[in-house]
N, CA and C atoms as an extended XYZ file, in Angstrom:
495
Properties=species:S:1:pos:R:3:atomname:S:1:resname:S:1:resid:I:1 pbc="F F F"
N       -26.973      185.300       27.437 N   MET     1
C       -26.286      184.667       26.575 CA  MET     1
C       -27.487      184.245       25.457 C   MET     1
N       -27.266      184.732       24.260 N   LEU     2
C       -28.387      184.242       23.404 CA  LEU     2
C       -27.960      182.757       22.716 C   LEU     2
N       -28.961      182.215       22.734 N   VAL     3
C       -28.882      180.621       22.268 CA  VAL     3
C       -30.149      180.464       21.320 C   VAL     3
N       -29.976      179.213       20.449 N   ILE     4
C       -30.596      178.828       19.417 CA  ILE     4
C       -31.072      177.438       20.036 C   ILE     4
N       -32.541      177.328       20.444 N   LEU     5
C       -33.177      176.269       20.859 CA  LEU     5
C       -33.193      175.006       19.861 C   LEU     5
N       -32.506      174.012       20.176 N   LYS     6
C       -32.487      172.893       19.330 CA  LYS     6
C       -33.841      171.650       19.519 C   LYS     6
N       -34.573      171.947       20.372 N   GLU     7
C       -35.663      171.225       20.765 CA  GLU     7
C       -36.690      172.244       21.522 C   GLU     7
N       -37.854      172.086       21.110 N   THR     8
C       -38.782      172.906       22.178 CA  THR     8
C       -38.915      172.600       23.400 C   THR     8
N       -38.570      173.739       24.098 N   MET     9
C       -38.584      173.711       25.367 CA  MET     9
C       -39.885      174.909       26.007 C   MET     9
N       -40.782      173.998       26.758 N   GLY    10
C       -41.956      174.666       27.128 CA  GLY    10
C       -41.700      176.256       27.870 C   GLY    10
N       -40.812      176.321       28.821 N   HIS    11
C       -40.730      177.610       29.521 CA  HIS    11
C       -39.746      178.515       28.912 C   HIS    11
N       -38.914      177.882       27.554 N   LEU    12
C       -38.369      178.965       26.714 CA  LEU    12
C       -38.862      179.369       25.433 C   LEU    12
N       -39.364      178.252       24.865 N   GLY    13
C       -39.745      178.494       23.540 CA  GLY    13
C       -39.742      177.257       22.459 C   GLY    13
N       -40.051      177.549       21.282 N   GLY    14
C       -39.903      176.384       20.043 CA  GLY    14
C       -38.707      176.155       19.403 C   GLY    14
N       -38.444      174.997       18.882 N   MET    15
C       -37.235      174.655       18.167 CA  MET    15
C       -37.075      175.609       17.161 C   MET    15
N       -35.814      176.087       17.225 N   GLY    16
C       -35.072      177.231       16.136 CA  GLY    16
C       -35.015      178.604       16.714 C   GLY    16
N       -36.046      178.830       17.686 N   GLU    17
C       -36.247      180.262       18.172 CA  GLU    17
C       -34.868      180.592       19.029 C   GLU    17
N       -34.476      181.815       19.069 N   GLU    18
C       -33.328      182.218       19.689 CA  GLU    18
C       -33.832      183.049       21.075 C   GLU    18
N       -33.415      182.524       21.856 N   VAL    19
C       -33.713      183.264       23.397 CA  VAL    19
C       -32.505      183.622       24.018 C   VAL    19
N       -32.946      184.503       24.872 N   GLN    20
C       -31.661      185.140       25.902 CA  GLN    20
C       -32.107      184.107       27.079 C   GLN    20
N       -30.777      183.741       27.728 N   VAL    21
C       -30.754      183.020       28.907 CA  VAL    21
C       -29.657      183.283       29.632 C   VAL    21
N       -29.779      183.117       30.804 N   ASP    22
C       -28.582      183.177       31.655 CA  ASP    22
C       -27.243      182.504       31.221 C   ASP    22
N       -25.911      183.235       31.495 N   ASP    23
C       -24.664      182.542       30.937 CA  ASP    23
C       -24.882      181.049       31.679 C   ASP    23
N       -24.963      180.909       33.166 N   GLY    24
C       -24.608      179.822       33.642 CA  GLY    24
C       -25.742      178.558       33.083 C   GLY    24
N       -26.970      179.162       32.918 N   TYR    25
C       -27.873      177.989       32.496 CA  TYR    25
C       -27.460      177.481       31.094 C   TYR    25
N       -27.098      178.501       30.184 N   ALA    26
C       -26.790      177.946       28.961 CA  ALA    26
C       -25.507      177.109       28.970 C   ALA    26
N       -24.414      177.487       29.939 N   ARG    27
C       -23.092      176.704       29.698 CA  ARG    27
C       -23.237      175.331       30.496 C   ARG    27
N       -23.956      175.462       31.284 N   ASN    28
C       -23.853      174.272       32.419 CA  ASN    28
C       -25.139      173.408       31.949 C   ASN    28
N       -26.239      173.747       31.364 N   PHE    29
C       -27.214      172.944       31.296 CA  PHE    29
C       -27.816      172.563       29.665 C   PHE    29
N       -27.944      173.690       29.056 N   LEU    30
C       -28.570      173.869       27.828 CA  LEU    30
C       -27.464      173.192       26.716 C   LEU    30
N       -26.480      173.765       26.959 N   ILE    31
C       -25.448      173.145       25.729 CA  ILE    31
C       -24.937      171.961       25.787 C   ILE    31
N       -24.617      171.578       27.093 N   PRO    32
C       -24.046      170.344       27.177 CA  PRO    32
C       -25.258      169.167       27.380 C   PRO    32
N       -26.385      169.444       27.357 N   LYS    33
C       -27.439      168.364       27.007 CA  LYS    33
C       -27.899      168.623       25.498 C   LYS    33
N       -27.145      169.554       24.938 N   LYS    34
C       -27.582      169.542       23.285 CA  LYS    34
C       -29.022      170.104       23.182 C   LYS    34
N       -29.390      170.777       23.996 N   PHE    35
C       -30.654      171.192       23.808 CA  PHE    35
C       -30.695      172.642       23.416 C   PHE    35
N       -29.382      173.269       23.121 N   ALA    36
C       -29.306      174.414       22.759 CA  ALA    36
C       -27.771      174.713       22.037 C   ALA    36
N       -27.801      175.712       20.995 N   VAL    37
C       -26.328      176.197       20.699 CA  VAL    37
C       -26.154      177.437       20.866 C   VAL    37
N       -25.020      177.912       20.897 N   GLU    38
C       -25.137      179.313       21.055 CA  GLU    38
C       -25.191      180.315       19.852 C   GLU    38
N       -25.615      181.112       19.698 N   ALA    39
C       -26.381      181.650       18.785 CA  ALA    39
C       -25.059      182.722       17.958 C   ALA    39
N       -24.367      182.236       17.127 N   THR    40
C       -23.644      182.558       16.136 CA  THR    40
C       -23.964      182.535       14.894 C   THR    40
N       -23.237      183.391       13.805 N   SER    41
C       -23.679      183.271       12.519 CA  SER    41
C       -23.355      181.985       11.756 C   SER    41
N       -22.215      181.342       12.360 N   GLY    42
C       -21.916      179.935       11.800 CA  GLY    42
C       -22.866      178.596       12.383 C   GLY    42
N       -23.551      179.212       13.552 N   ASN    43
C       -24.461      178.150       14.099 CA  ASN    43
C       -25.770      178.073       13.710 C   ASN    43
N       -26.006      179.435       13.173 N   ARG    44
C       -27.350      179.886       12.758 CA  ARG    44
C       -27.480      178.881       11.231 C   ARG    44
N       -26.377      179.204       10.614 N   ILE    45
C       -26.476      178.506        9.213 CA  ILE    45
C       -26.514      177.077        9.412 C   ILE    45
N       -25.735      176.308        9.971 N   SER    46
C       -25.611      174.882       10.332 CA  SER    46
C       -26.861      174.314       10.935 C   SER    46
N       -27.403      175.023       11.683 N   PHE    47
C       -28.846      174.639       12.520 CA  PHE    47
C       -29.804      174.639       11.171 C   PHE    47
N       -29.804      175.666       10.427 N   GLN    48
C       -30.794      175.810        9.299 CA  GLN    48
C       -30.846      174.539        8.325 C   GLN    48
N       -29.337      174.184        8.085 N   ASN    49
C       -28.941      173.294        7.137 CA  ASN    49
C       -29.644      171.606        7.963 C   ASN    49
N       -29.510      171.483        9.104 N   GLU    50
C       -30.147      170.345        9.925 CA  GLU    50
C       -31.714      170.530        9.748 C   GLU    50
N       -31.975      171.361       10.110 N   VAL    51
C       -33.408      171.473       10.069 CA  VAL    51
C       -33.971      171.123        8.572 C   VAL    51
N       -33.493      171.709        7.373 N   LYS    52
C       -33.783      171.298        6.041 CA  LYS    52
C       -33.481      169.868        5.974 C   LYS    52
N       -32.669      169.071        6.400 N   GLN    53
C       -32.297      167.618        6.320 CA  GLN    53
C       -33.621      166.701        7.158 C   GLN    53
N       -33.548      167.537        8.284 N   LYS    54
C       -34.811      166.600        9.251 CA  LYS    54
C       -35.961      166.698        8.473 C   LYS    54
N       -36.303      167.871        7.697 N   ARG    55
C       -37.590      168.101        7.301 CA  ARG    55
C       -37.745      166.958        5.868 C   ARG    55
N       -36.582      166.926        5.217 N   LYS    56
C       -36.496      165.979        4.218 CA  LYS    56
C       -36.869      164.706        4.737 C   LYS    56
N       -36.178      164.087        5.732 N   LYS    57
C       -36.213      162.736        6.306 CA  LYS    57
C       -37.665      162.491        6.867 C   LYS    57
N       -38.253      163.512        7.417 N   LEU    58
C       -39.739      163.408        7.980 CA  LEU    58
C       -40.567      163.260        6.778 C   LEU    58
N       -40.570      164.009        5.527 N   GLU    59
C       -41.338      163.685        4.632 CA  GLU    59
C       -41.058      162.398        3.974 C   GLU    59
N       -40.115      162.103        3.767 N   LYS    60
C       -39.792      160.613        3.098 CA  LYS    60
C       -40.422      159.574        4.122 C   LYS    60
N       -40.443      159.726        5.184 N   LEU    61
C       -41.037      158.885        6.210 CA  LEU    61
C       -42.563      158.847        6.141 C   LEU    61
N       -43.157      160.327        6.053 N   LYS    62
C       -44.348      160.226        5.860 CA  LYS    62
C       -45.052      159.688        4.711 C   LYS    62
N       -44.327      159.679        3.552 N   LEU    63
C       -44.665      159.140        2.237 CA  LEU    63
C       -44.666      157.516        2.337 C   LEU    63
N       -43.653      157.141        3.122 N   GLU    64
C       -43.514      155.591        3.298 CA  GLU    64
C       -44.585      155.251        3.860 C   GLU    64
N       -45.311      156.067        5.176 N   ALA    65
C       -46.353      155.654        5.896 CA  ALA    65
C       -47.519      155.823        4.971 C   ALA    65
N       -47.749      156.697        4.338 N   GLN    66
C       -48.922      156.683        3.498 CA  GLN    66
C       -49.197      155.664        2.669 C   GLN    66
N       -48.049      155.181        2.129 N   GLY    67
C       -47.990      154.039        1.367 CA  GLY    67
C       -48.424      152.842        1.908 C   GLY    67
N       -47.824      152.376        3.114 N   LEU    68
C       -48.005      151.595        4.025 CA  LEU    68
C       -49.731      151.682        4.434 C   LEU    68
N       -50.245      152.847        4.472 N   ALA    69
C       -51.527      152.958        4.863 CA  ALA    69
C       -52.570      152.373        3.932 C   ALA    69
N       -52.131      152.510        2.888 N   GLY    70
C       -53.068      151.888        1.730 CA  GLY    70
C       -53.012      150.474        1.787 C   GLY    70
N       -51.788      149.920        1.947 N   LYS    71
C       -51.824      148.437        2.035 CA  LYS    71
C       -52.361      147.706        3.229 C   LYS    71
N       -52.510      148.584        4.385 N   ILE    72
C       -53.060      148.206        5.720 CA  ILE    72
C       -54.487      148.306        5.303 C   ILE    72
N       -54.764      149.306        4.937 N   GLY    73
C       -56.382      149.507        4.798 CA  GLY    73
C       -57.025      148.561        3.792 C   GLY    73
N       -56.489      147.805        3.088 N   ALA    74
C       -57.025      146.928        2.037 CA  ALA    74
C       -57.196      145.554        2.807 C   ALA    74
N       -56.394      145.617        3.957 N   LEU    75
C       -56.472      144.154        4.697 CA  LEU    75
C       -57.637      144.012        5.551 C   LEU    75
N       -58.159      142.961        5.870 N   LYS    76
C       -59.021      142.451        6.745 CA  LYS    76
C       -58.569      141.379        7.426 C   LYS    76
N       -58.565      141.587        8.981 N   MET    77
C       -58.089      140.432        9.697 CA  MET    77
C       -59.139      139.622       10.497 C   MET    77
N       -59.100      138.536       10.339 N   VAL    78
C       -59.977      137.523       11.161 CA  VAL    78
C       -59.626      137.206       12.294 C   VAL    78
N       -60.092      137.284       13.440 N   PHE    79
C       -59.592      136.605       14.717 CA  PHE    79
C       -60.960      135.432       14.799 C   PHE    79
N       -60.258      134.539       15.257 N   ILE    80
C       -61.674      133.583       15.829 CA  ILE    80
C       -61.452      133.139       17.274 C   ILE    80
N       -62.628      133.556       17.868 N   LYS    81
C       -62.535      133.541       19.309 CA  LYS    81
C       -63.790      132.800       19.747 C   LYS    81
N       -63.445      132.313       21.153 N   LYS    82
C       -64.718      131.552       21.866 CA  LYS    82
C       -65.731      132.715       22.262 C   LYS    82
N       -66.891      132.441       22.022 N   SER    83
C       -67.770      133.184       22.530 CA  SER    83
C       -68.944      132.567       23.181 C   SER    83
N       -70.164      133.402       23.984 N   GLY    84
C       -71.180      132.726       24.618 CA  GLY    84
C       -72.294      133.142       23.750 C   GLY    84
N       -73.436      133.131       24.545 N   GLU    85
C       -74.546      133.465       23.833 CA  GLU    85
C       -74.572      134.996       23.287 C   GLU    85
N       -75.547      135.390       22.275 N   GLU    86
C       -75.416      136.959       22.087 CA  GLU    86
C       -74.267      137.298       21.592 C   GLU    86
N       -73.206      136.449       21.079 N   GLY    87
C       -71.971      136.863       20.540 CA  GLY    87
C       -71.037      137.583       21.292 C   GLY    87
N       -71.130      137.456       22.462 N   LYS    88
C       -70.204      138.145       23.514 CA  LYS    88
C       -69.121      137.148       23.770 C   LYS    88
N       -67.819      137.840       23.308 N   LEU    89
C       -66.717      136.913       23.686 CA  LEU    89
C       -66.410      136.697       25.113 C   LEU    89
N       -65.479      135.632       25.233 N   PHE    90
C       -64.515      135.394       26.452 CA  PHE    90
C       -63.344      136.066       26.607 C   PHE    90
N       -63.388      137.287       27.009 N   GLY    91
C       -61.962      138.073       26.914 CA  GLY    91
C       -62.220      139.133       25.774 C   GLY    91
N       -61.384      139.624       25.211 N   SER    92
C       -61.404      140.349       24.151 CA  SER    92
C       -60.220      140.336       22.998 C   SER    92
N       -60.369      141.024       21.920 N   VAL    93
C       -59.150      141.281       21.022 CA  VAL    93
C       -58.337      142.239       21.413 C   VAL    93
N       -56.948      142.256       21.740 N   THR    94
C       -56.369      143.237       22.072 CA  THR    94
C       -55.438      143.697       21.352 C   THR    94
N       -54.786      144.808       21.383 N   SER    95
C       -53.553      145.371       20.118 CA  SER    95
C       -52.737      144.404       20.366 C   SER    95
N       -52.178      143.846       21.356 N   GLN    96
C       -50.998      142.887       20.953 CA  GLN    96
C       -51.225      141.980       20.119 C   GLN    96
N       -52.664      141.373       20.179 N   GLU    97
C       -53.086      140.377       19.103 CA  GLU    97
C       -53.061      140.873       17.606 C   GLU    97
N       -53.652      142.126       17.676 N   ILE    98
C       -53.486      142.636       16.334 CA  ILE    98
C       -52.301      142.928       15.571 C   ILE    98
N       -51.076      143.344       16.516 N   ALA    99
C       -49.928      143.416       16.375 CA  ALA    99
C       -49.220      142.370       15.908 C   ALA    99
N       -49.628      141.236       16.321 N   ASP   100
C       -49.072      140.021       16.136 CA  ASP   100
C       -49.768      139.414       14.822 C   ASP   100
N       -50.915      139.635       14.725 N   LYS   101
C       -51.498      139.207       13.062 CA  LYS   101
C       -50.768      139.949       12.152 C   LYS   101
N       -50.681      141.305       12.364 N   MET   102
C       -49.965      142.131       11.223 CA  MET   102
C       -48.659      141.599       10.942 C   MET   102
N       -47.914      141.413       11.992 N   ASN   103
C       -46.479      140.726       12.093 CA  ASN   103
C       -46.474      139.575       11.204 C   ASN   103
N       -47.267      138.479       11.507 N   GLU   104
C       -47.133      137.326       10.707 CA  GLU   104
C       -47.628      137.764        8.973 C   GLU   104
N       -48.301      138.685        9.000 N   MET   105
C       -48.574      139.074        7.516 CA  MET   105
C       -47.606      139.688        6.884 C   MET   105
N       -46.522      140.025        7.689 N   GLY   106
C       -45.578      140.787        7.165 CA  GLY   106
C       -45.094      142.169        6.899 C   GLY   106
N       -45.952      142.633        7.921 N   ILE   107
C       -46.198      144.161        8.226 CA  ILE   107
C       -45.682      144.473        9.679 C   ILE   107
N       -44.621      145.202        9.597 N   GLU   108
C       -43.965      145.542       11.109 CA  GLU   108
C       -45.016      146.633       11.817 C   GLU   108
N       -45.739      146.124       12.940 N   PHE   109
C       -46.220      147.109       13.506 CA  PHE   109
C       -46.306      147.037       14.945 C   PHE   109
N       -46.372      148.084       15.709 N   ASP   110
C       -46.135      147.857       17.231 CA  ASP   110
C       -47.399      148.046       17.786 C   ASP   110
N       -47.621      147.334       19.007 N   LYS   111
C       -49.059      147.439       19.650 CA  LYS   111
C       -49.308      148.750       20.242 C   LYS   111
N       -48.322      149.468       20.579 N   LYS   112
C       -48.446      150.746       21.297 CA  LYS   112
C       -49.213      151.919       20.228 C   LYS   112
N       -49.025      151.587       18.795 N   LYS   113
C       -49.219      152.380       17.784 CA  LYS   113
C       -50.960      151.927       17.506 C   LYS   113
N       -51.396      150.904       18.096 N   ILE   114
C       -52.712      150.628       17.864 CA  ILE   114
C       -53.758      151.313       18.611 C   ILE   114
N       -54.714      151.964       18.314 N   GLU   115
C       -55.688      152.815       19.266 CA  GLU   115
C       -57.193      152.165       19.125 C   GLU   115
N       -57.641      151.406       20.265 N   ILE   116
C       -58.467      150.877       20.260 CA  ILE   116
C       -59.568      151.689       21.210 C   ILE   116
N       -60.704      152.291       20.576 N   GLU   117
C       -61.567      153.165       21.600 CA  GLU   117
C       -62.226      152.533       22.603 C   GLU   117
N       -62.928      151.294       22.286 N   LYS   118
C       -63.371      150.680       23.537 CA  LYS   118
C       -63.218      149.026       23.079 C   LYS   118
N       -62.783      148.519       23.990 N   PRO   119
C       -62.816      146.910       24.362 CA  PRO   119
C       -63.578      146.199       23.106 C   PRO   119
N       -62.696      145.188       22.394 N   ILE   120
C       -63.690      144.373       21.032 CA  ILE   120
C       -64.132      143.183       22.068 C   ILE   120
N       -65.323      143.035       22.196 N   LYS   121
C       -65.952      142.120       23.224 CA  LYS   121
C       -66.924      141.510       22.488 C   LYS   121
N       -67.193      141.687       21.004 N   THR   122
C       -68.455      141.147       20.448 CA  THR   122
C       -68.002      140.447       19.120 C   THR   122
N       -68.699      139.428       18.779 N   LEU   123
C       -68.540      138.939       17.175 CA  LEU   123
C       -68.911      140.050       16.510 C   LEU   123
N       -68.157      140.116       15.095 N   GLY   124
C       -68.425      140.932       13.978 CA  GLY   124
C       -67.495      141.820       13.532 C   GLY   124
N       -67.904      142.927       12.690 N   MET   125
C       -66.780      143.857       12.396 CA  MET   125
C       -66.491      144.808       13.106 C   MET   125
N       -65.489      145.269       13.138 N   HIS   126
C       -64.682      146.150       14.187 CA  HIS   126
C       -63.915      147.035       13.272 C   HIS   126
N       -63.564      148.280       13.826 N   MET   127
C       -62.774      149.167       13.168 CA  MET   127
C       -61.646      149.736       14.376 C   MET   127
N       -60.617      149.814       14.145 N   VAL   128
C       -59.622      150.201       15.039 CA  VAL   128
C       -58.572      151.124       14.184 C   VAL   128
N       -57.818      152.169       14.888 N   LYS   129
C       -57.039      152.978       14.355 CA  LYS   129
C       -55.622      152.346       14.401 C   LYS   129
N       -54.740      152.868       13.418 N   GLY   130
C       -53.185      152.508       13.762 CA  GLY   130
C       -52.402      153.750       13.215 C   GLY   130
N       -51.304      154.349       14.257 N   ARG   131
C       -50.977      155.321       13.934 CA  ARG   131
C       -49.572      154.951       13.280 C   ARG   131
N       -49.425      155.316       11.888 N   LEU   132
C       -48.142      154.860       11.250 CA  LEU   132
C       -46.899      155.983       11.156 C   LEU   132
N       -47.481      157.242       11.628 N   HIS   133
C       -46.840      158.384       11.575 CA  HIS   133
C       -47.392      159.769       12.334 C   HIS   133
N       -46.893      160.641       13.033 N   PRO   134
C       -47.739      161.510       13.727 CA  PRO   134
C       -48.836      162.170       12.921 C   PRO   134
N       -48.835      161.971       11.574 N   GLU   135
C       -49.609      162.667       10.779 CA  GLU   135
C       -50.255      161.764        9.884 C   GLU   135
N       -49.953      160.528       10.157 N   VAL   136
C       -50.768      159.425        9.029 CA  VAL   136
C       -51.550      158.440       10.312 C   VAL   136
N       -52.724      158.581        9.851 N   LEU   137
C       -53.891      157.417       10.707 CA  LEU   137
C       -54.245      156.475        9.681 C   LEU   137
N       -54.256      155.183       10.057 N   VAL   138
C       -54.946      154.326        9.403 CA  VAL   138
C       -56.044      153.438       10.189 C   VAL   138
N       -57.295      153.052        9.049 N   ASP   139
C       -58.334      152.227        9.782 CA  ASP   139
C       -57.952      150.831        9.529 C   ASP   139
N       -58.020      149.869       10.486 N   ILE   140
C       -57.666      148.443       10.581 CA  ILE   140
C       -59.112      147.913       10.794 C   ILE   140
N       -59.181      147.280        9.639 N   ASN   141
C       -60.827      146.199        9.609 CA  ASN   141
C       -60.374      145.049       10.393 C   ASN   141
N       -61.394      144.547       11.190 N   ILE   142
C       -61.023      143.440       12.175 CA  ILE   142
C       -62.234      142.706       11.902 C   ILE   142
N       -62.516      141.440       11.872 N   GLU   143
C       -63.692      140.811       11.976 CA  GLU   143
C       -63.380      139.792       12.841 C   GLU   143
N       -64.434      139.415       13.878 N   VAL   144
C       -64.242      138.394       15.078 CA  VAL   144
C       -65.400      137.580       14.634 C   VAL   144
N       -64.909      136.092       14.306 N   VAL   145
C       -65.814      135.280       14.293 CA  VAL   145
C       -65.704      134.115       15.365 C   VAL   145
N       -66.880      133.380       15.466 N   ALA   146
C       -67.028      132.449       16.772 CA  ALA   146
C       -65.994      131.183       16.426 C   ALA   146
N       -65.670      130.618       17.315 N   ASP   147
C       -64.549      129.354       17.288 CA  ASP   147
C       -65.514      128.144       17.112 C   ASP   147
N       -66.665      127.997       17.794 N   GLU   148
C       -67.543      127.006       17.421 CA  GLU   148
C       -68.969      127.585       17.539 C   GLU   148
N       -69.789      126.732       16.832 N   PRO   149
C       -71.426      127.508       16.733 CA  PRO   149
C       -71.690      127.571       18.131 C   PRO   149
N       -72.389      128.506       18.452 N   VAL   150
C       -73.095      128.951       19.942 CA  VAL   150
C       -74.306      128.082       20.175 C   VAL   150
N       -74.308      127.442       21.137 N   GLU   151
C       -75.683      126.646       21.433 CA  GLU   151
C       -76.265      127.594       22.262 C   GLU   151
N       -77.698      127.420       21.937 N   THR   152
C       -78.856      128.190       22.363 CA  THR   152
C       -79.128      127.369       23.470 C   THR   152
N       -80.077      127.977       24.354 N   LYS   153
C       -80.859      127.401       25.352 CA  LYS   153
C       -81.615      126.493       25.138 C   LYS   153
N       -82.396      126.340       24.091 N   GLU   154
C       -83.266      125.107       23.663 CA  GLU   154
C       -82.416      124.026       23.373 C   GLU   154
N       -81.258      124.164       22.579 N   GLU   155
C       -80.453      123.203       22.460 CA  GLU   155
C       -79.644      122.518       23.427 C   GLU   155
N       -79.601      123.159       24.564 N   ALA   156
C       -78.826      122.890       25.851 CA  ALA   156
C       -79.726      122.004       26.477 C   ALA   156
N       -81.239      122.213       26.507 N   GLU   157
C       -82.105      121.510       27.096 CA  GLU   157
C       -82.636      120.288       26.290 C   GLU   157
N       -82.454      120.324       25.256 N   SER   158
C       -82.835      119.227       24.599 CA  SER   158
C       -82.384      117.795       25.016 C   SER   158
N       -83.255      116.941       24.927 N   PRO   159
C       -82.774      115.318       25.709 CA  PRO   159
C       -81.924      114.595       24.636 C   PRO   159
N       -81.802      115.004       23.451 N   GLU   160
C       -80.809      114.277       22.467 CA  GLU   160
C       -79.253      114.874       22.893 C   GLU   160
N       -79.359      115.933       23.030 N   VAL   161
C       -77.938      116.379       23.308 CA  VAL   161
C       -77.533      116.034       24.719 C   VAL   161
N       -78.345      116.152       25.758 N   ASN   162
C       -78.019      115.716       27.167 CA  ASN   162
C       -77.665      114.120       27.086 C   ASN   162
N       -78.560      113.458       26.577 N   ASN   163
C       -78.498      111.959       26.614 CA  ASN   163
C       -77.624      111.134       25.804 C   ASN   163
N       -76.696      112.014       25.100 N   ALA   164
C       -76.085      111.349       23.959 CA  ALA   164
C       -74.911      110.482       24.536 C   ALA   164
N       -74.529      109.207       23.735 N   PRO   165
C       -73.725      108.314       24.492 CA  PRO   165
C       -72.085      108.772       24.351 C   PRO   165
């Protein structure tokens, strides 16, 4: 039976391709699961119309994502974290914290769409990636600052600090 694939299936072919498969495989699996439709002239035309509509919708979503990318790219998020000597954090800044901060700023963002190459465990400026759309990637600027001034070894050993009332 000749069918039109509605989704890419690795062993058969890509979306929109017409492939020859066994009748039972088409009737019992592909067509009921809506992975394919029978290759008739009417189904070809309706499938082409569906593809056009999907492309328009995806293009619209891509344009919205690009607009949001410009808005996010201009933001600088500041995280206040406790840190030890030499600017090392106790813990790290996570994708969940970044997503929560963005949601507080009024930008809906899922933590799964944030790509952190290496854990953020130091004070200073950091850059992470956010995936807004399969084709749209945005840089997110993050600054991590110390919660309290870092006490140096000299200050800790100083008699005024240790003997204070």
